[in-house]
C-alpha positions in Angstrom: 0.0 0.0 0.0 1.3 3.5 -0.9 1.7 5.5 2.3 3.7 8.4 0.8 3.4 11.6 2.8 4.6 14.8 1.1 5.0 16.4 4.5 8.0 14.1 5.3 9.6 14.2 1.8 12.7 16.4 1.9 15.1 15.5 -1.0 18.7 15.7 0.1 20.6 18.8 -1.1 23.8 18.2 -3.1 25.9 20.1 -0.6 24.6 17.8 2.2 25.3 14.7 0.1 28.8 15.9 -0.6 29.4 16.2 3.1 27.8 12.8 3.8 30.2 11.1 1.4 33.3 13.2 2.3 34.9 10.4 4.3 34.9 8.0 1.4 37.1 8.4 -1.7 35.7 7.5 -5.1 37.9 4.4 -5.4 36.4 3.0 -2.2 32.9 3.8 -3.2 33.3 2.1 -6.6 34.0 -1.2 -4.9 31.1 -1.0 -2.4 27.6 -2.3 -2.2 25.5 0.7 -1.3 21.9 1.1 -0.1 19.8 4.2 -0.1 16.6 3.4 2.0 13.7 5.9 1.8 15.4 6.7 -1.5 12.9 9.2 -2.8 13.9 9.9 -6.4 17.4 8.7 -5.8 19.3 12.0 -5.2 22.1 10.3 -3.1 22.6 7.4 -5.6 22.6 10.0 -8.5 25.4 11.8 -6.8 27.4 8.6 -6.3 26.8 7.7 -10.0 28.1 11.1 -11.1 31.2 10.6 -9.0 32.2 7.2 -10.5 31.3 8.3 -14.1 33.4 11.5 -13.7 36.4 9.7 -12.3 36.0 6.7 -14.6 35.9 4.2 -11.8 34.0 0.9 -11.7 30.3 1.1 -11.1 29.4 0.3 -7.5 26.4 -2.0 -6.7 23.6 0.4 -5.8 20.2 -0.5 -4.3 17.2 1.4 -3.2 14.1 1.0 -1.1 11.1 3.2 -1.6 7.3 3.1 -0.8 5.9 5.6 -3.2 4.9 4.0 -6.6 5.7 7.1 -8.6 9.2 7.5 -7.0 9.8 3.8 -7.5 9.1 4.2 -11.2 11.6 7.1 -11.3 14.2 4.9 -9.5 13.7 2.0 -11.9 14.0 4.3 -14.9 17.4 5.2 -13.6 18.3 1.5 -13.4 18.6 1.4 -9.7 17.5 -1.9 -8.1 14.5 -1.4 -5.9 14.7 -4.3 -3.5 11.7 -3.5 -1.2 8.8 -1.1 -0.6 9.2 -0.5 3.2 12.6 -0.3 4.8 11.2 -0.9 8.3 9.9 -4.3 7.3 12.8 -5.2 5.0 14.2 -8.6 5.8 16.2 -9.4 2.6 19.5 -11.2 2.0 21.8 -8.4 0.7 25.0 -7.6 2.4 25.9 -3.8 2.3 29.1 -2.0 2.8 27.5 1.4 3.0 24.0 2.6 3.9 23.5 6.3 3.2 20.1 7.6 4.4 17.9 10.7 4.8 14.9 9.1 6.5 11.6 10.9 7.4 12.4 13.2 10.3 9.4 12.0 12.3 10.6 8.3 12.3 14.3 8.9 12.0 15.3 6.9 15.2 13.3 3.9 14.0 14.9 4.0 10.6 18.5 4.3 11.9 17.9 1.4 14.3 16.6 -0.6 11.4 19.7 0.3 9.4 21.9 -0.9 12.3 20.0 -4.2 12.4 20.2 -4.6 8.6 23.9 -3.9 8.4 26.2 -6.9 8.9 29.5 -5.0 8.7 30.0 -1.6 7.2 29.3 2.1 7.4 26.1 4.0 8.0 25.7 7.7 7.3 22.4 9.1 8.4 20.7 12.5 8.6 18.4 13.0 11.6 16.3 15.7 13.2 18.8 17.0 15.8 16.0 16.8 18.4 16.2 13.0 18.2 19.8 13.1 19.6 19.4 16.1 21.9 16.2 14.9 23.6 16.4 11.1 24.0 13.2 10.8 26.1 11.7 7.7 24.4 13.0 4.1 24.9 13.7 4.1 21.2 15.9 7.2 21.3 17.6 5.9 24.4 18.5 2.6 22.7 19.8 4.5 19.7 22.0 6.8 21.9 23.5 3.7 23.6 24.3 2.1 20.3 25.9 5.3 18.9 27.9 5.8 22.1 29.1 2.2 22.3 30.3 2.3 18.7 32.0 5.7 18.8 29.7 7.3 16.3 30.6 10.7 14.9 28.0 13.4 15.2 28.1 16.6 13.3 25.3 19.2 13.9 24.6 20.9 10.6 22.0 23.4 11.6 19.1 24.1 9.2 20.8 22.7 6.1 17.4 22.2 4.4 16.4 25.8 4.5 17.3 26.4 0.9 16.7 22.9 -0.5 14.1 21.7 -3.0 11.6 21.4 -0.2 12.7 23.7 2.6 12.4 23.2 6.3 13.9 25.0 9.3 14.5 21.7 11.1 17.9 21.5 12.7 19.7 18.3 11.5 22.6 16.2 12.6 24.7 13.9 10.5 25.7 10.6 12.1 28.5 8.4 10.8 29.0 5.1 12.4 30.8 1.9 11.6 29.4 -1.5 12.6 31.8 -4.4 13.1 30.5 -7.9 12.4 28.9 -9.4 15.5 28.5 -12.7 13.8 29.3 -14.3 10.5 26.2 -13.5 8.5 27.2 -16.2 6.1 27.2 -19.0 8.6 24.2 -21.3 8.4 22.9 -24.7 9.4 20.4 -26.3 7.2 19.0 -29.6 6.0 19.6 -31.0 2.5 16.8 -30.8 -0.1 14.8 -33.9 -0.2 13.3 -35.1 -3.5 9.8 -34.9 -2.0 10.4 -31.2 -1.2 10.7 -30.2 -4.8 7.8 -28.5 -6.4 6.0 -27.7 -9.6 4.1 -24.5 -10.3 1.6 -24.7 -13.0 -1.9 -23.7 -14.2 -3.7 -26.0 -11.8 -1.8 -24.9 -8.7 -2.3 -21.2 -9.5 -6.1 -21.7 -9.7 -6.1 -22.8 -6.1 -5.1 -20.3 -3.4 -4.2 -23.1 -1.0 -2.1 -25.0 -3.5 -0.4 -21.8 -4.6 0.5 -20.9 -1.1 2.1 -24.4 -0.7 4.0 -24.1 -4.0 5.3 -20.6 -3.3 6.2 -21.6 0.3 8.2 -24.6 -1.0 9.9 -22.4 -3.5 10.9 -19.9 -0.8 12.3 -22.8 1.4 14.2 -24.2 -1.5 15.6 -20.7 -2.4 16.8 -20.4 1.2 18.5 -23.8 1.0 20.1 -22.7 -2.4 21.6 -19.6 -0.8 23.0 -21.6 2.0 24.7 -24.1 -0.3 26.2 -21.1 -2.1 27.6 -19.9 1.2 29.2 -23.4 1.6 30.7 -22.9 -1.8 32.3 -19.6 -0.7 33.5 -21.2 2.5 35.1 -24.0 0.5 36.9 -21.5 -1.6 38.4 -20.0 1.6 39.7 -23.5 2.5 41.2 -23.9 -1.0 42.9 -20.6 -0.7 44.3 -21.5 2.8 45.6 -24.9 2.0 47.0 -23.9 -1.4 49.2 -21.4 0.2 52.8 -22.4 -0.3 52.0 -25.0 -2.9 52.4 -22.7 -5.9 54.8 -19.9 -6.9 54.0 -16.4 -5.9 52.3 -15.6 -9.3 49.9 -18.6 -9.2 46.6 -18.3 -7.3 44.1 -21.1 -6.7 41.3 -18.7 -7.9 43.1 -18.3 -11.2 43.2 -22.1 -11.6 39.5 -22.3 -10.9 38.9 -19.3 -13.2 37.0 -17.6 -10.4 36.5 -13.8 -10.4 38.1 -11.5 -7.9 35.0 -9.9 -6.5 34.6 -9.6 -2.8 32.5 -12.1 -1.0 29.7 -9.6 -0.3 29.5 -8.6 -4.0 29.5 -12.3 -5.1 26.8 -13.2 -2.7 24.6 -10.2 -3.7 25.2 -11.0 -7.4 24.2 -14.6 -6.8 21.0 -13.5 -5.0 20.2 -11.1 -7.9 20.8 -13.6 -10.7 19.0 -16.4 -8.8 15.9 -14.3 -8.0 15.7 -13.0 -11.5 15.7 -16.6 -12.8 13.0 -17.6 -10.2 10.8 -14.7 -11.1 11.1 -15.5 -14.8 10.2 -19.1 -14.0 7.1 -18.0 -12.1 6.0 -15.8 -15.0 6.5 -18.6 -17.6 4.7 -21.2 -15.4 1.5 -19.1 -15.0 1.2 -19.1 -18.8 1.3 -15.4 -19.4 4.2 -15.5 -21.9 2.2 -17.5 -24.4 0.2 -14.5 -25.2 3.0 -12.0 -25.4 4.2 -10.7 -28.8 7.9 -10.1 -29.4 7.6 -6.3 -28.6 5.5 -6.9 -25.5 8.1 -9.5 -24.3 10.9 -7.1 -24.8 9.1 -4.5 -22.7 8.2 -7.1 -20.1 11.8 -8.4 -19.9 12.8 -4.9 -18.6 10.0 -5.1 -16.1 11.1 -8.5 -14.9 14.7 -7.3 -14.7 13.6 -4.5 -12.4 11.4 -6.8 -10.3 14.2 -9.4 -10.1 15.8 -7.4 -7.3 12.6 -7.7 -5.2 12.7 -10.2 -2.4 11.2 -13.6 -3.3 8.4 -13.7 -0.8 4.8 -14.9 -1.0 3.6 -11.3 -0.7 5.7 -10.1 -3.6 4.9 -13.2 -5.8 1.1 -12.6 -5.4 1.6 -8.9 -5.9 3.4 -9.7 -9.2 0.6 -12.0 -10.3 -2.1 -9.5 -9.3 -0.2 -6.9 -11.4 -0.3 -9.1 -14.4 -3.9 -10.0 -14.0 -4.9 -6.3 -13.6 -2.9 -5.4 -16.7 -3.6 -8.5 -18.8 -6.2 -6.7 -21.1 -3.8 -3.9 -21.9 -0.9 -6.3 -22.6 -3.0 -8.5 -24.9 -4.7 -5.6 -26.7 -1.2 -4.2 -27.4 -0.4 -7.6 -28.9 -3.3 -7.2 -31.3 -2.0 -3.9 -32.4 1.4 -5.3 -32.9 0.1 -8.1 -35.2 -2.1 -5.6 -37.1 1.1 -3.6 -37.8 2.8 -6.8 -39.1 -0.1 -7.3 -41.5 -0.3 -3.7 -42.7 3.2 -2.4 -42.8 3.7 -3.3 -46.5 0.9 -0.9 -47.7 2.2 2.1 -49.5 0.9 4.4 -46.7 2.4 2.4 -43.9 5.3 0.4 -45.2 8.9 -0.7 -44.5 9.2 -2.4 -47.8 9.9 -0.3 -50.9 6.6 -1.2 -52.7 3.3 -1.7 -51.0 0.9 -4.6 -51.6 -2.6 -3.8 -52.9 -4.1 -6.7 -51.0 -3.4 -4.9 -47.7 -5.6 -2.1 -46.6 -4.3 0.8 -44.5 -7.3 0.9 -42.2 -8.4 -2.7 -42.2 -6.5 -5.9 -42.8 -8.0 -7.8 -45.8 -9.0 -11.4 -45.3 -6.1 -12.4 -47.6 -2.7 -11.2 -46.6 0.6 -11.3 -48.5 3.8 -11.4 -46.4 7.1 -11.2 -48.4 10.3 -12.9 -47.2 8.5 -15.0 -44.7 9.5 -18.4 -46.2 12.9 -19.9 -46.7 14.3 -23.1 -48.0 15.7 -25.8 -45.8 18.2 -28.6 -46.5 15.6 -31.4 -46.2 13.5 -30.3 -49.3 10.8 -28.6 -47.1 10.2 -24.9 -46.5 11.2 -23.4 -43.2 10.4 -20.1 -41.6 12.7 -17.1 -42.2 14.9 -16.9 -39.2 14.6 -13.1 -39.1 10.8 -13.3 -38.9 10.9 -16.0 -36.2 9.0 -14.1 -33.5 6.3 -12.8 -35.9 4.9 -16.2 -36.8 4.2 -16.9 -33.1 2.9 -13.4 -32.5 0.2 -13.9 -35.1 -0.9 -17.2 -33.6 -0.8 -16.0 -30.0 -3.1 -13.1 -30.8 -5.6 -15.3 -32.6 -5.5 -17.7 -29.5 -6.2 -14.7 -27.3 -9.2 -13.6 -29.3 -10.7 -17.1 -29.7 -9.7 -18.5 -26.2 -7.8 -21.4 -27.7 -4.6 -22.8 -26.1 -1.5 -21.7 -27.9 0.3 -24.9 -27.0 -2.3 -27.1 -28.6 -2.9 -25.5 -32.0 -1.4 -26.3 -35.4 0.7 -23.2 -35.9 1.8 -21.3 -39.0 5.4 -22.5 -38.4 4.3 -26.1 -38.2 2.5 -25.9 -41.6 5.4 -24.1 -43.3 7.8 -26.9 -42.1 5.4 -29.6 -43.5 5.3 -28.0 -46.9 7.6 -29.3 -49.7 9.6 -26.8 -51.7 7.7 -26.0 -54.9 4.3 -27.1 -53.4 2.0 -24.1 -53.8 -1.2 -25.9 -52.9 -3.3 -24.8 -49.9 -2.2 -25.9 -46.4 -4.1 -25.2 -43.2 -3.0 -24.0 -39.9 -5.4 -23.5 -37.0 -6.5 -20.0 -38.1 -5.3 -19.6 -41.8 -5.3 -21.3 -45.1 -1.9 -20.7 -46.5 0.4 -21.0 -49.5 4.2 -20.9 -49.7 6.1 -19.7 -52.8 9.7 -20.2 -53.8 10.4 -16.5 -54.0 9.8 -16.4 -50.2 6.3 -15.1 -50.1 3.7 -16.4 -47.7 0.0 -16.0 -48.5 -2.4 -16.2 -45.5 -6.2 -16.1 -45.5 -8.4 -16.1 -42.4 -10.3 -19.3 -42.3 -13.0 -17.9 -40.1 -14.8 -14.7 -41.2 -15.9 -13.9 -37.7 -12.3 -14.0 -36.4 -11.1 -11.8 -39.2 -13.8 -9.2 -38.4 -13.2 -9.3 -34.7 -9.4 -8.9 -35.2 -9.9 -5.8 -37.3 -12.4 -4.3 -35.0 -10.2 -4.8 -31.9 -7.1 -3.5 -33.7 -8.8 -0.4 -35.2 -10.5 0.3 -31.9 -7.1 0.3 -30.1 -5.8 2.7 -32.7 -9.0 4.8 -32.5 -9.6 4.4 -36.3 -13.2 3.1 -36.2 -15.9 5.4 -37.6 -18.2 6.4 -34.8 -21.3 4.5 -35.9 -19.3 1.3 -36.6 -17.5 1.5 -33.2 -20.8 2.0 -31.4 -22.4 -1.0 -33.1 -19.4 -3.2 -32.4 -19.2 -2.2 -28.7 -22.9 -2.9 -28.2 -22.5 -6.4 -29.8 -19.4 -7.0 -27.7 -21.1 -6.1 -24.5 -24.0 -8.4 -25.3 -21.6 -11.3 -26.0 -19.6 -10.7 -22.9 -22.7 -11.0 -20.7 -23.4 -14.4 -22.2 -19.9 -15.9 -21.9 -16.9 -15.2 -19.7 -13.5 -16.9 -19.9 -11.1 -14.8 -17.9 -8.9 -17.8 -16.9 -8.2 -18.8 -20.4 -6.3 -15.6 -21.0 -3.6 -16.9 -18.7 -4.2 -20.6 -18.4 -5.6 -21.8 -21.7 -8.5 -24.2 -22.0 
């Protein structure tokens, strides 16, 4: 839930950020894993990014946490990994070297205590309302003062540094810099091996049942935890290899070189492992719920960026169901965009909307004709049969996916355009039939398609032209009335994701 409060949003001025980072040189920063909780629009991370770009240093690993949906969108657009919504409830895996924070002044003590708890070993730089330190009257503030005193924190009172900022306030602020030493080895675990019966399968049936889905996601989370722990054992084994190989080789030979291992620090390797693993798990979940079967090439490219951004999110039941809800809420938009994409594939060879030098008269600029000519869609294979043109590979599936969406058929069970092309002998220009089209292949590489069902042809045109706002007013009104009547008689929402 978005609980953004503009009254507590005070972006950090650049002169304050400069002071907050003054104890770290750019070389040190470039090798760190850095978190900005309550990140806002990412002012602190932006400043760090400018530093390493200006000095041509390596890019540090930078993460953000932010509740507000609009600010999260801005952060993702800057390619920062947003790993959680609420810092106070964050319980993720990442190991940070530096937490730089400007939390809401009214809950500053709570946020700094959370940062202390989230940090395994490293530095914390935090701006607080000076009153939090000067007047420790609550148990929370007393605990914070004890921690800061025990760990020799540096306090610098800055006065009203925000008086001339983007959103000004006369609040007196204090900058706190504290280093936390490791109290325990965060990477030490005890765990049980994965039993074969603990493995899971996520599919259409389980997702239709809330109870089954909870069980499946729960098992995935347990197995992901075990996977992380085995990776820790892998890192610990490397330490043993380094120790016992000492003295066995000459001074220029390292065991890591022999194993072709990278030289990244353990924290970075562990974080990278978590990133890559979670990204793969998220993609697996999306594939298994069946959504990808209805995505055209362009939609999949856009969605891949979304998955990459979401991949940094913790793999929890709450986040998985949030992802699924997001897909379900946006499914109509995604799939209607797919119809527009295929419409463009069919019409782009017309003289008024073309990428080919000459247009084709059988294609209409405003409505796809029932018979469609697609040049360079067929190629010759070594086994005397035609094959699809490699450069058009995604477009064949795009066409069939959209027709499945409109008709409610399962993409995995149809006779596709690609299937029929591969069954056709070179030189055979007779009619062949895929699920939705009668088709002919020609040696010059041209593919002729004709809609087998007039109703599907009409519905495809109406949907595409409505999306593009091309329908004449009277025709659009008549079509929408008919569509509403039909939708009241039949409903098949699950087939959009799960097939039939």
